[in-house]
C-alpha positions in Angstrom: -10.2 -315.7 -88.0 -6.7 -316.2 -86.7 -5.3 -314.5 -89.8 -7.6 -311.5 -89.3 -6.7 -311.2 -85.6 -2.9 -311.1 -86.4 -3.5 -308.4 -89.0 -5.5 -306.3 -86.5 -2.9 -306.6 -83.8 -0.2 -305.6 -86.4 -2.1 -302.4 -87.3 -2.6 -301.5 -83.7 1.1 -301.8 -83.0 2.1 -299.7 -86.0 -0.4 -296.9 -85.0 1.0 -297.0 -81.4 4.6 -296.8 -82.6 3.8 -293.9 -84.9 2.1 -292.0 -82.1 5.0 -292.6 -79.8 7.5 -291.3 -82.4 5.4 -288.2 -83.0 5.1 -287.5 -79.3 8.9 -288.0 -78.9 9.8 -285.8 -81.8 7.6 -282.9 -80.6 9.7 -282.1 -77.5 12.9 -282.4 -79.6 11.6 -279.9 -82.2 10.5 -277.5 -79.5 14.0 -277.8 -77.9 15.7 -277.2 -81.2 13.6 -274.0 -82.0 15.1 -270.8 -80.7 13.4 -269.4 -77.7 12.0 -266.0 -78.8 10.6 -265.1 -75.4 14.0 -264.9 -73.7 16.0 -263.4 -76.6 17.5 -259.9 -75.8 16.3 -256.8 -77.7 18.7 -254.9 -80.0 20.7 -252.1 -78.5 18.8 -248.8 -78.5 21.6 -246.6 -77.0 25.3 -246.5 -76.3 26.5 -248.4 -73.3 30.0 -246.8 -73.4 31.0 -244.3 -70.8 31.5 -240.7 -71.8 35.1 -241.0 -70.9 38.1 -241.1 -73.2 39.6 -243.9 -71.1 36.9 -246.2 -72.5 35.5 -247.7 -69.3 33.0 -250.5 -70.0 31.5 -252.6 -67.2 31.3 -256.4 -67.5 27.5 -256.3 -67.6 27.5 -253.8 -70.5 30.1 -255.9 -72.4 28.0 -259.0 -72.1 24.8 -257.1 -73.1 26.6 -255.8 -76.2 27.8 -259.3 -77.3 24.4 -260.9 -76.6 22.2 -258.3 -78.4 21.1 -259.0 -82.0 22.7 -256.8 -84.7 20.6 -254.0 -86.2 21.3 -252.5 -89.6 18.7 -250.0 -90.8 19.5 -248.9 -94.4 18.9 -246.8 -96.5 19.8 -244.1 -94.0 21.5 -240.7 -93.8 25.3 -241.2 -93.6 28.1 -238.7 -93.0 31.8 -239.1 -94.0 33.9 -237.6 -91.3 37.7 -237.1 -91.8 39.9 -238.1 -88.9 42.9 -235.8 -88.7 46.0 -236.2 -86.5 45.8 -233.9 -83.5 48.5 -231.3 -83.3 47.9 -230.7 -79.6 45.6 -231.9 -76.7 42.6 -230.0 -78.2 42.5 -232.3 -81.3 42.1 -231.2 -84.9 40.6 -227.8 -85.6 37.8 -226.7 -88.0 40.4 -225.1 -90.3 42.3 -228.4 -91.0 42.8 -229.2 -94.7 40.2 -231.4 -96.3 41.8 -234.8 -97.1 42.3 -235.3 -100.9 40.3 -238.5 -101.0 37.2 -237.2 -99.3 35.4 -235.8 -102.3 35.9 -238.8 -104.7 35.0 -241.2 -101.8 31.7 -239.3 -101.1 30.9 -239.1 -104.9 31.1 -242.8 -105.3 29.1 -243.6 -102.2 26.3 -241.3 -103.3 25.6 -243.5 -106.3 24.7 -246.5 -104.1 21.1 -247.4 -103.1 22.3 -248.2 -99.5 22.4 -244.6 -98.5 19.5 -242.1 -98.7 22.0 -239.2 -98.2 25.8 -239.0 -98.1 27.3 -235.8 -96.7 30.7 -234.5 -95.8 31.1 -233.2 -92.3 33.2 -230.5 -90.7 36.3 -231.4 -88.7 35.3 -230.4 -85.2 37.7 -230.4 -82.2 37.1 -233.4 -80.1 38.2 -231.9 -76.8 38.2 -234.5 -74.0 35.1 -236.4 -75.1 36.9 -239.0 -77.3 34.5 -241.2 -79.4 31.5 -239.5 -77.9 32.4 -236.3 -79.9 31.7 -238.3 -83.1 28.2 -238.9 -81.9 27.7 -235.3 -81.1 28.8 -234.3 -84.6 26.4 -236.8 -86.2 23.6 -235.6 -84.0 24.1 -232.0 -85.3 23.7 -233.4 -88.9 20.9 -235.8 -87.8 22.9 -238.8 -89.2 22.3 -242.4 -88.4 25.7 -243.7 -89.4 29.2 -242.2 -89.9 32.0 -243.4 -92.1 35.3 -242.3 -90.4 37.8 -241.6 -93.1 41.6 -241.5 -92.5 44.7 -241.1 -94.7 48.1 -242.4 -93.4 50.7 -241.4 -96.0 54.5 -241.3 -95.7 56.6 -239.2 -98.2 60.3 -239.3 -99.1 62.7 -238.2 -101.8 66.0 -239.8 -102.8 68.7 -239.2 -105.5 68.6 -241.2 -108.7 71.4 -241.6 -111.4 70.5 -238.3 -112.9 71.9 -236.6 -109.7 75.4 -237.1 -111.1 74.6 -234.1 -113.3 74.4 -231.9 -110.3 78.2 -231.8 -110.3 78.0 -229.5 -113.3 76.0 -227.0 -111.2 74.0 -226.1 -114.3 72.4 -229.6 -114.3 71.1 -229.0 -110.8 68.7 -226.4 -112.2 66.8 -228.8 -114.5 67.9 -232.4 -114.3 65.4 -234.9 -112.8 67.8 -236.1 -110.2 65.2 -236.7 -107.4 62.9 -239.6 -107.1 59.8 -238.7 -105.1 57.7 -241.5 -103.5 54.6 -241.6 -101.4 53.2 -244.7 -99.7 50.7 -245.7 -97.0 47.0 -246.4 -96.9 43.5 -244.9 -96.8 41.0 -246.2 -94.4 37.2 -246.2 -93.8 35.3 -247.3 -90.7 31.6 -247.7 -90.4 30.3 -246.2 -87.1 26.8 -246.8 -85.7 25.8 -243.5 -84.1 22.9 -244.8 -82.1 24.9 -247.5 -80.3 28.5 -246.2 -80.5 29.6 -249.5 -82.1 32.2 -249.7 -84.9 30.8 -252.1 -87.5 33.8 -252.7 -89.7 37.1 -251.2 -91.0 38.5 -251.5 -94.5 41.9 -250.2 -95.9 43.4 -249.8 -99.3 47.2 -249.5 -99.9 48.5 -246.4 -101.6 51.9 -246.1 -103.4 53.1 -243.7 -106.2 56.4 -242.3 -107.4 57.7 -239.7 -109.8 61.0 -238.1 -110.8 61.8 -234.4 -110.8 64.4 -231.8 -110.0 65.4 -230.7 -106.6 63.2 -227.6 -106.4 60.1 -227.4 -104.3 60.4 -231.1 -103.3 57.8 -230.9 -100.5 55.1 -229.4 -102.7 55.8 -232.0 -105.4 55.4 -234.8 -102.9 52.2 -233.3 -101.6 50.8 -233.1 -105.1 51.9 -236.7 -105.9 50.1 -237.9 -102.7 46.9 -236.0 -103.6 46.8 -237.4 -107.1 47.4 -241.0 -105.9 44.8 -240.8 -103.1 42.2 -239.3 -105.4 42.8 -242.2 -107.8 42.3 -244.9 -105.1 39.5 -243.3 -103.1 36.7 -244.6 -105.4 38.1 -248.1 -105.0 38.0 -247.7 -101.2 34.3 -246.7 -101.6 33.7 -250.0 -103.6 35.4 -251.9 -100.7 33.2 -250.2 -98.2 30.0 -251.1 -100.1 31.2 -254.7 -100.5 32.0 -255.0 -96.8 28.6 -253.5 -95.9 26.8 -256.2 -97.8 29.0 -258.9 -96.2 28.2 -257.4 -92.8 24.5 -257.5 -93.6 24.7 -261.2 -94.7 26.6 -262.2 -91.6 24.2 -260.3 -89.3 21.2 -262.1 -90.9 22.8 -265.5 -90.5 23.7 -264.8 -86.9 20.2 -263.5 -86.1 18.7 -266.6 -87.8 20.9 -268.9 -85.8 20.4 -267.3 -82.4 16.9 -265.8 -82.6 15.0 -267.4 -85.5 13.1 -265.9 -88.4 11.1 -263.5 -86.3 14.0 -261.0 -86.1 15.3 -261.0 -89.6 13.7 -257.6 -90.2 16.4 -256.0 -88.0 18.7 -256.0 -91.0 17.4 -254.0 -94.0 19.7 -253.1 -96.9 18.6 -252.3 -100.4 20.6 -253.5 -103.4 22.2 -256.5 -101.7 23.1 -258.1 -105.0 26.4 -256.1 -104.9 27.5 -252.5 -104.9 25.0 -250.8 -107.2 24.6 -247.4 -108.9 21.5 -245.3 -108.0 19.5 -244.0 -111.0 19.0 -240.5 -109.6 21.9 -238.1 -109.5 22.8 -235.9 -106.5 
């Protein structure tokens, strides 16, 4: 009888300890789980002032940083060239089309992340600053913009063939000039709905060639156009790779801050890497 009593008391103690641990672990699990009730909603509009000075209140800044990231792809996307303004009115509609724009758009159109990729007109920005980009996108009904920019320097210098210029006749045909272009091309993903810049990627450009001293400016321009057209598809590949990295980081951040319930805020087809769509444009 004594043996059976000891066994019964041991069982009661084990059951009580297990219940206590279960009750103690429940509040800890509840505390560790993200609180969905108090999590902020994603941004549904731009909080930036329609002012080129870029005024942003402290409350708006904190709201932007606290809101979960939203990425809704596939979507309509426009590639907008950013040109250097020649005066206070900004670039005009008759500005030249950058050399890398067409090959960049052609490569982006093959990816499943975008339902439509279109070039846009260069429209004067006036005094609206970044808000003018949203107005351009609204006219095309675009969800995102890719802001494209070319920053290229050009120069020419003499090479050893230039000694032949002393004969005067040699100045007519000897390749005594070394033409060089260098700089970078740049693409920035812009969220039209919120006015936020998502990421920026750049690719370096460099090229050189030799020639005579005639029409040096046009030769440098042609050299730059050929080099940019060559590297623009590689910039598109960088954009697509960065877009998928952005989606992965956004999902991880949402999961950490807000739990599984908001993972649907980030949708991106073909996340295994930059892909090629089966249908042609």
